[in-house]
N, C-alpha and C positions, 0 to 999 in steps of 0.2 A: 590234492592234499588228503583226500580220504582213501582209505584202503578199499575194500569192497563193501558197498552198502546195499540194502535191500531195495532194489530199484523197481520192483513190481508191486509196491505197497498199494497203490490206488486200485489196481486191477484186483488184488486180493480183497481190499476192503469193500469194494463194490460188486464183487463176484458172488459165486454161489457158496462160498465157505461160510458155515454158520458162525456167528459170534455169540460167545456165552453171555447169558443175561445177568449172571451174578445174583440171582434171587429176585430180579424184577426185569420187566421188559425194557430192553435196550434198543435204541434206534441203530441202524447200520450207518456206516460212514457215508455221507453223500459223495458222489463223484465230484472232485474238485477241479476247477478250471486253472490248474497250475501244472508245471512241468516238473516231474520227478527228476532228480539228479543233482549235481553239485552246483552250489551257489558259487559260480566262478569268480565273479568280481562285482563289487558293490557298484561301481561306476558304470558298469555295462548293463545294468538291469533296468528294465522299465517299470515304472510305478503302476500299480493298479488301484483305482479308486472307483468303485461302483457308485452311480448316482441313484440306484434304487433304494427305496426304503428298507431298513433292516430292523429286525425285532430287537427290543431292548431287553426282553425277558431272557435271563441266562438259562440256556438250554444245554450247552456243552462247554467244558472247561478243559483247555490244554495246559497242563502244569509242566513246567520245564525246570529241571534242576541239573546240577552237575552229574548226579548219580541217580539211576532209577531205583525206586524203592523195592528192590528185589535182592534175595540171596541166591547164590549160584554154586553148584558143586558138580563134580563129574559123577555120573552114575556108577554105582559100584559093580554093576553087572558087566558082562562081557562087551556090551555095546560102547561103553565108554562115552555115551552122549552126555549132554548137559541137562541138569535138573534145576528147576527154578522154583522159588517160593517167595511169598510176600515178606518184606522186612518189616515186622510189626513195630520196630523202633524208629522207623523213618518218619520224619515230620511230614514229608509229602504224602504219605499214605494216611497218616492220622488226620490231616486237615480235611479229608473227605467227609468227616463227621459234621463239618459246618456248612455242607451243601445240601440242598434239597434232594429228596429221594429221586426225583426225576432228572437230575442233572447228570449228564454223561461225563466221565473223566478220562482223558487220554494223557498218558505220561510220556515225556520225551527226555531222554537222558543217556548217559553213558553206563557201562557196566564195570563193576570193580574188577572182574576178571578179564583177562585178555582172550579174546575169541579168535581162532585162526581164521584167515580169509575164507578158506574153503568151507567153514561152518556158518559163516555169517548170515547167508540167505536163510537157511534153515532156522537159525536162532531167531532172526527177525520175525519170521513167519509164526513161529511158536509163541513168541512174546506178544505179538499183536492179537493172535487168535484167543490166547489163553488169559492175558493179563491186560490187554489194551495198552501195551507199552511199546514205544518206538525207540529202539536203541540207535545211539549215534556211535558208530565204531570209529575210534580215534587211533591212528597209527602210533605205536609205542614211542617212537622218537619225538613225534610232535606232542604227545600227551606229557612226557617228561618235561618238555620245555614250558608247556602250558601250565601244568598243575605244580610240579616241583620247582619249576622255574619262575615264571611271572607271578603266578598266584601266591606261592609260598615265600618266595624271596623278595618280591617287590610289594604287592598288594597287601598281603597279611601283615607283614611287619609295619608298614606305613600306616595302615588303618588302626593299628595298635600303638601308634605314636613312637615308633622306632625309626630313626633316620639312618640311612646308609652312610654314616660319617666316615667309615673305613670299609675296606674290603671284607673285613670280618663280620660286619653288622649288616647282613643282608645283601652285600655286594653292590657294585655300581650298576646303573641302569644298563640293561643290555637289549639293544634293538631287536635282536633275533628272538628273544623270549616274548617280546611284545607282538611280533609278527605271528608267532605261534599261538598266542592268545586270541588274536583277531581271526586267524584261520580256524581255530576250534569254534569260536563263536559263529562263524560262517557255516561250519558243518551242522551245528545245532539249528541254525536258521533254515537250512536246507531240509532238515527232517521235520521241522514244524510245518514248512510249505507243502510237504507231501500229504499232510492230513487236514490242514486247516480249511474251513469254510469262512472266508474273511468277513462276510456280511453278518454272520450269526455267532461264531465262536468267540469265546473270551480266552486270552492267554495270559498266564501268571508265571512270570520268571522269577527264580530264586537265587539270590546271593551274588557275591562279588565275582564269582567264576564267569558269570555271563552278563557283564555290565554293558558290553557293546552290542549284545543281541537286539535290544530294542531298535537300534538303527537299521540293521538289516531287515527286520520285519516291517518297520514303518516305511522303508524305501520301497518294498515290494507291495505292500498294502497300506495305502495312505490312511485308511480309516480303521485299521486293526484296533481291536479293543484289548488294550495292553496294560497290565499291571506289573510292577517290579517290587520286590521286598528284599531290603538288605538286612542280613542276619548278623552282620559284624558291626563294630562301631564305625562311625564316619568321623575322621579326625578334623581338628580345627583347620581353618584356612592356612595358618602359618605352617602347619605340617603338610597339608594336602598340596599346597602350591609348589612344593619341591618336586612333585612327580612330573617328568617331562611330557607325559601324555594327558595332563590334567584336563585341558579343554576338551579333548576327544571323549574322555569317559563322562564328563558332565553333559556334554551335548547328546551323547548316546542315551543317557539315563532320561534326559528331557524329551526323548522320543516316546516315553511311556505316558499313559494317561494318568496314572496313579503310582506314586513312589512311597513305599512304606518303610518306616524306622521303628525301632524298639522304644526310643526315648526322645524327648524333646531336644536334649543336648545333640544327639546325632542329627536330628532334622535341622536344628539351628545351624550346625556347622555346614550342612550341605547348602542351605539357604545363603549362608554368608559366602560360601565359595562361588555360588551362582551370582551373587551381587558383585563381589570383588573382581572376579575373573571374566564374567560374561556381561556384567552391567545390567543384570536382571533384578527386578524388585518383586516383592511378594506382598500379598495382602491377606488379611483374615476376614472372612465374610460369613456371618452366621455360623461361626464355629469351625468353618472349613478354611484351611490355608491353601492358597493357590498361587502359582507362578504364571504370568502371562508370557507365553513364548510363541511369537509369530502368529497371534490370533488364536492359539490353542491355550486352554487353561490346564496346566499340569497340577494335579491335586497332590497334596502331601498328607500322608496318614501316619499318625503317631499312636502305636498300640503295641505293647510288649506281647510276645507269643506266650501261650500257655502250654500246659502238659495234657496228655491223654489220660484222664483220671480212670476211666474204665479199664484200661490196660494195666495200670498200676494195681488197681484193686483185684483184678483177676489173678496177678502174680502173688499178691498178698494172700490169696486164698489157696495157693498151691501147697500141697503137702511138703514139697521140698523146702518151701520158705519156712514153714512152721518147724521143720526139723533143724534148719540152719539157725533160726532164731533161738531154738532151745539150746543148741550147741554154743552159740556165742553167749547166751545168758549165763551158762555155766562157766565158760572160759573167763568171763570178766566179772564174775559174782564178787560183790563187795567193792567193786571199782566203778568210777564214773567215766564213761566213754564220750570223748569228744571226737568228731568225725570230719575228715577232709576228703573230698572226692574230686580229683583234678586230672586233667590230661598232663602228661609229662612234657610241658613245653615252658618256654622262658616267660610267658605272660601270666601263668597261673599262680606265681608267687608261693610255690611250695616251700622253697628255702626260707622265705620270710616267715612263713607260719611255723616252721621248725625252730627258727631263732626265737620266735615269740614264746613257743613252748619251753625252750631252754630258759628264757628269762622268767617265765612263770614259776618254774621249779626252783630257780635260783632265789627269787625274791619271796616265794611263799613255801618254805620247806614243809609246811603242813600238807601240801598237796602231793608230796612224793609218796608213793605207794598207793594213792587214792585215785589220781587222775591219769588216764591212758589216752593218748592221741592215736587214733587209727587213721593212717593215710593211705587211701586207695589211689594209686598212680596208673591211670589208664595209659596205654601205649600212645606215643606221640603220633600225630597225623602226618607231621612233616618229618624231614630227616636232615641230618647235617651236624656240624661240629657243636652248634648251640644245644641241640638235643642231648648230645653226649655229655656236655658240660653240666647240664641241668641234672642228668642222671648221676654223675659223679658227685656233684655238690650235695645232692639229696642224700645219698647213701652215706657220704662222709658225715653229714650232720646227724643222721640217725644213729650211726655208729658211736659218735662222740656223745650224744645225750645218753644213749643207753648205757654206755661205759661209766659215765659220770653219775647218773641218778638211779641206774637200774640196781636191782637186788634180787636174790633168790625168790621167784615167784612174781616178780614185778618187772615189767618191760615198759618203760614210759612211752616209747614210740613204736608202734607196730606198722611197718611199711609193707604194703601188698602191691607188688609191681608186676603181678601176672594178670592176664585177662581174667575177669570174673564173669560168671553167669549173672543174668539180670536178677535172678531171685536171691543170689548171694548178696548182691549190693543192697537189695531191698531189705534183707535181714539186718545188715549193718545200720541202715536208717532206723529200723524199728528199735534197736537197743541203744541208740546214741542220745545222750541228754542234750547235746549242743552240736550244731553243724557249723563248720568254719569255712568261709570262702575268702581268701586273701589275694585274689587275682589283681594284678597291677592294671590290667585292661581286659575287659571281656565284653563281647556284644550283648549277651543276655545272661547266660548261665542258669539252667533250669534245676540245677541240684537242689537249691533251697525249696523249690516248689515240690520236688519229688519227696524231700525230706518231710515236709509239712504233712502231706497226704498219708505217708507211711506211719508217721507218729499218731495219726488218728486211729490206726489199727483196726482190728476186727475181733469177733468173739474168740476165735481160736488163739490168736495171738495174745489176747488179753489173758486167757487161761494160762498160756505158756509163760508169760511174764508175771503172772500173779497179780494182775491188775483187775480191780472190780469193774465190770462192764459199764456201770453207771457213773464211774468216777470221771471227772473232767480230764481231758487230755492236756498235755504240756509239751512245750518245746522251746528252745532257744536258738537264735541265729546270731552269728557274728559275721557281718558282711563287709567286704570292701566297698567303699563309696564309688569305685571305678567300674562297677559291673551294671549291666543293664537292668537286672531285676531289683536292684537296691531301692530305687524310688518306690516301687510298688509295695515293698514289705516294710511299712512304716514302724512295725514293732520290733524290727531287728536292731541290734547294736551295730552302728555303722563306724567303720574305722578306715583310717589311712594306712594301707598295708606296709608303707615304708617307714612308718613310725612303730618301731619294734616294741617300745615301752608301752605305747597306747594299745597296741594289739594284745599284749600280755595282760594288761589291766582289764581290758574288755573280756578276755577269756576268763579271768577271775570273776569279774562281775556277773557273767553268764552262769557261773557255778553257784554263786551265793544269792542269786535273785530269789525272793520269797516265792513259795509255791503258787499262791493265788495270782501273782503278776505273771508267772510262766504260763499259767493256764489262760489268762486274759490275752497275753500276746499270741498264744497258739490259736485261740479262737478267732481272733481278728485275722490272722494270716490264713487260717483254713477257710474262713468265709470268702476272702478274696480269691484264693487259688481255685477253690471249687467252682466259683462263678465265672472266673475268667480263664477257662481251659482253652485247649487248642480249637475246639469247635466254635467257641465264641469269637476267637480271634480270626478264624478263617471266614466266618459268617460276616462279621464286621467289615473286613477288608473287601469282600466281594460285594457287599451292599454299596460301599463307597465306589468301587470300580464301575458298578452299573450306573451310579449317578454320574460319575465322571464322563462316561461314554454316551450319555443320554443324547447330546447335541450333535453327535457326529453327522447324522444324515441331514442336519439343517444347514451345513456349511459346505462351500466348495473348497476343495484342497488342491494345493500345488506343492510339488516337491522341488526343493532347490538345494544347491550345495553339492560338493563332491566328497566322496569317501566317508569318513566318519563325521565330517562337518555337515552331512545331510540333515535337513529338517523339513517339516511340512508347514505350509502356511494355510491356515483355515479362515475363510472369510465368508461374509454373507453371500448367498447365491446371486443376488442382484448386482454385486460388485464386479466390475469388469474393466479391461483395459480400454483407455480412450483411443479410438481410431482416428488418425490424422485425416483420412479421407472423409470420415463421417462429419467431423467437426468443421472441415473446410467446406463441405457441401452445405451444411447448416449456415455457416458464416456467409456464404455467397448469397443465399436467398433471403437473408434478413437485413433489416435496414437500421434499427436502433439497438446498438450493441453495448453491453457493459462487460468488462473483462477484468477480473481481479486476479493478481499474481502474487505469489510470495517470492521473496528474494533469497535470504539466508536459508540455505538447505533446499531451495527450489530452483533459483537461477544461478545460485553460487554453491558450490559443493560444501557440505558441512565439514568443518574441521580445516578449511583452507587457511593458510597462513596469511594471505592477503585477502581482505574482505571487500576491497574496492571493486566496482563492476569492471569487467574487461570490455575491450572494444566491441566484441561480438554482441555482448548483452546490450550495450548503449546503442549499437546500430539497430538492433531489432526494435528497441523502444522508440528510437527516432523515426524509424520507418512507419510506425504506427502513429506516432504523435504529429508528424507533418501533414498527415492527411487531414482536411478540414472536417471530416466526419468524426474524428476522434478526439476525446478528452481523456488523458492519461493520468491516473492517480497512483501514488505509491503509498500503501499502508504498512507501516513499520513500527517496531518497538524502539527503534533507535531515536536519538534526539535530532531535532530539526536542523541544527548547524551542520552535522555530519552529512545528513541526506541532501542538504542544499549544495554542499561542496561536491558531493560525489556525482550528483545529477544536474549540474550547472548547464551542461551542454543540451539538455532536454528542456527547451524553453516552454513547451506547452504541457510539461508533465505536472500534474497535480500530486501533491504530497499529503498524506496523513501520517504525522509522526507520533511516537510515544502511544502506540496502539490506538490512534485515532483522537487523542486529546487535542493536538494541534492539527489543523487542516488549512491547505491553500489550494486554489484551483489551477494555478500555473505559476511560472517562475516570477511574474510581475505582480502577483496578487499579494495582498497582505495576509498574514497568518490569522486564523480565527480559532476559537475553541469550541469543540462539540458539546462540552459540558460546562456548565457554570460553576465555578469553584470560588467561593468568597475569599478564602485565604489558604495558606499552606502551613499553618501554625503546627499542625500535626507532625511535621517533619522534625520539630525540635524535640518531640516526644519519641518518635520512632528511631531516629538516628543514633542517639546514645545507646539504646538497647541493641541495635545492630552492631555497634562498635564493640559492645561487651562480648557479643558472640563471635565477632571477628577476631578479637584478641585471643580468645580461648579455643578457636578452631583453626588450626594451621591449614592453609590452602584456600581459605574463604576470603571474600572481598565484598565491599559495598559498591553498588553501581548507583550513582546519584543522577537523577534526571530532573527536569524542570517540574514535571507533575508527579513523579513517583520515586520510590526508593526500592532497591532490589538488593537482597543478600544472596550472593552466588557462592555455592560450595562445590562446584564442579571438580576442583582440584584437591579437595579435602579427602580424608579417609572415608570411603563409602558408608561404613557402618556408623562411625561417629558423626559424619556430616549429616546423615539421614536423621540420627537421633537429635542432634542439635537443631536441625530444621523443624522438627516436631515441636521441640521446647520453645524455639523462637516464634513459631506460629501461635502457640498458645499464650506466650508472653505478650506478643504484639496485639493479639485479639483482646487481651485483658486490659492493657493500657490504653488502647484506642477504641474502647467500646462506645464512647460517647462522641467520637469524631466521624465526619462524613467520608469515610474511607473503606475500602475492602482490603482484606488481607488474604492472599492466596498463595498456594504452594504449587510449583511446577517442577519441570525437569531440572533438578539441581538448583532450584531458586525459590526464595520466599520474597514475594513482592507486596508493596503497599501502594495503592493508587486511589484516586478519588472514585467514589461511587459512580457507577454508570459508564465508566470508560472502558470500552471493549472494541474490538475489531468489527464485530457485527454491527455496531452503531453506524460505522462509516458505510457499510453496505446498505443498510436501511436508508441512510441519508441520500446516497447516490440514487437508488431506485426512486425515492420519493421526488427528488429534484427533477430527474428526467421526466417523471409523470406530470409534474406541475408545469413543465415546458412544453407539454403536449407530444412528447417523444417517448411513448411507452415502450420500454425495452422489450425487444422480442428475441434477444440472444444475450445470455449471460454465461460468462466462463470465469471460474474461480479456481485458482491452483494454490495449495499450501502444503506445508509438510508437518506442522506440529499441533499441539493442543490448542493454541490461541486461534488457529485458523479454523478449527471446528466450529467456532461461533459464526463465522461467515458462511461456512457450508449450510449451517442450519437456517440462517436468514434467507439465503437464496432459494433453498429448497422449499421452505414454508411459504415463500412468496408466490409460488406457482399457483396456489389456490386463492390468492388475494388479488386486490385491484392494482398492485404495484407493477405487475407484468402483463404483457399481452396474453390473451387466452391461448395463443398458439406458440408461445415463447419456447425457445430451445435453451434448456438450462443444463450446464455442465459443471458440476462440482467434482474436482479432481484432486486427489492427494498424490504425494510423492512416495512410491514404494508400495508394495502390497502389505497392508496392515489394517487393523480394525479402524474404521473411520465412518463419519456421517456422510462422507462424499460417496457418490455412486461409481466414479471412475478413478483409475490410477494410471500413472506413468512411472516407469521404473526409476528414472534418474534425471539430473539436470540436462544432460545432452538430448534426451528425448523431448523434454520440455522446450528447449531452445529450437529444435528442429520443427516442432509443432507451431511455435510462434513465427518462425520464419515462413512456414507454410501459409499461415494466415496473412502475413505481410506481402508475400509474393502474390497471393490471390487478390489482395487489395489493390496492388499495383497494376495487375492485369485488367482489373475491371474499373480502374480510375476514370477512364475516359467515357465509358458507357453508362456507368451507374449514376443515378440521380443523388444529389447531396443528401446526406443523412447525418444524424448525430451518432457518434460513437464514443464511448468512454471506456478507458482502460484503467483499472486499479491494480496496482502492483503492491502486494504485501511483502514486507521484507523480513518477517520473522516467523 
């Protein structure tokens, strides 16, 4: 998939070639235990996860972006070679200001210019030696499909809320473009692997071009310290869910340790998509938002990016800037300049701004001859018919306005659609009384930030503009409410850009605001922008990345899943798979055994249409029950009538129904209660409240039991159901405050039950009963799959240090699936559990004649 890439990178990096220090001592690249070359296929790669401790202190950062922060041009001399220099406008370069002086930075990305295959080796070596940049060379045909295809035709429009409702609006989903996107991300992953030291380096991936890169890196290095920042908006779930590869992108992003967004809206939309499409929930703890994803906590960072203030100020001090400001000051003398700076694309709302200007001049004739709109239209980054249409519409609107309202010496709209030098743009900022941003959707937009800093000025510009150096500065902003910087600039006049009348009135208001208020707004904005610059943003993100990766070495990691569905399970190092041979061996050498098993989700697959036990399950239980050593219990959340009917053939099976409220020792015994409950009058209070929420929450239902009431919202809208559950929990706790009940929330459920009723109570009662009968348990097995079973795991684990178990007791607390749990062991699924139980039953039958009589108890938990 790749043309020629620099394949001798590791040898170069660890060889004799000197690496520039850039003004301070730099460490050489360590030789990395990876193989240079092409990342051929995600499914064919082996994961690498070192168990050796790694340093948490950030020493080297690998920054990955679509493009390297470099400028390139051909040498003017006869050699015709390539010349490179830093691109001072690149955010990837500017964020270095937020790193400590001793942090080494490596850049991985592509070049804007196409490099011939014969030159790629030399270019790669030059960039590594001189700039510590690792270029990813993308074949032109793949790059076109990747960037101009999938990125600009699918992701960019969708993330800006434009659905492909017709072939003209972004085009239908093209699988070949998606394959090119994945291929380019593989190439980038390969380049990162050439230089990464996985135990120590941090990787920071930027923007929507590389959204599946985290999966490739996590697949290769399970403990890679990886952050991702999205610089575009993230759409609401109703928009995002239309993307055919929606799950693949979400799961790929979740292979990061930290995911950053500019605003809470973007983060909220991402979390909502994870909830609705992947069934994941998030929680906020001590100010940090985290998603639990297979034992890993994926942190969410919300912080808008800032600007590089020192760079702006250095440009402000240039003589060229001063000359340009003087020129513009003379050009627009006696007029008020309103400024717009936008890319020429469909989302920047240039035409809406021009319509508002036309409306302003129509409704306020006194502004004619006084107010000028200067619209700087930067060249579009994409290409296609939509760009051409925006250009045509913009030029037509400008022509119409100028013909209608223009006069000798007065041009209402000045359109600048040629590329400007940075100092020229700065000069326009300096002379503009108001800055207008009417984008219909934009990830961040730093134009207002730049405008605020430039309006602060300096001594030379003050002299040029005739401003007293000690005079308070002033500025005005009219901002679209659909751009990322809008929430941060609270002194701006916020508008809905689609409402032309409102935008026109906002423009008029900005012009007539009293001078003291303009000064106050400017001071407020300047204070924020100057303290939240790009260095602050980068430093804050990397601090959170270090915090998010702090526990990597404390957990064991497994990689599971294929392709872009790959994910890593991170668990306690003492958590391991239950060996059948091990437990059978312990089973044979012990005499008094207690076994607790879960049913739903443990011995019966979750989500099965039929919940009744099959013949295989009943057969395994009967094999254990018929032995005189065994007493078998079923501990379930279900009602006792259902359990009695289902297990009527297991005559010696003891049952604990409704989480242990009802208990019987075998089929012929009477039902007893574990907890004394004087009455259930509280039901008359709780049930009407639950009915109210059931009526207002489509897809919810009430489950009435003898001892409990449960409100289930499994089939309701995830967001609304969760919101209603929180309200219901608070409502029930309030009305039942004086009742002897507990109100708890679980997986898609809110339950009210008598105080003291829990599954762990049954386990405690069992162990105590066996002890009183002189049969101290020396073998305990408990298997469950959900939160309610954790109580039993805790009881049997803590009993090891107490008098309820034999000092040499073998205790096996086992959960279903690899996930965070209080259990020490796991089995993958129900089939493994049944095979293990069959192994116990067979060993029991083999030893039945030779073994002395003993008491054995089996408890099966059904929920």
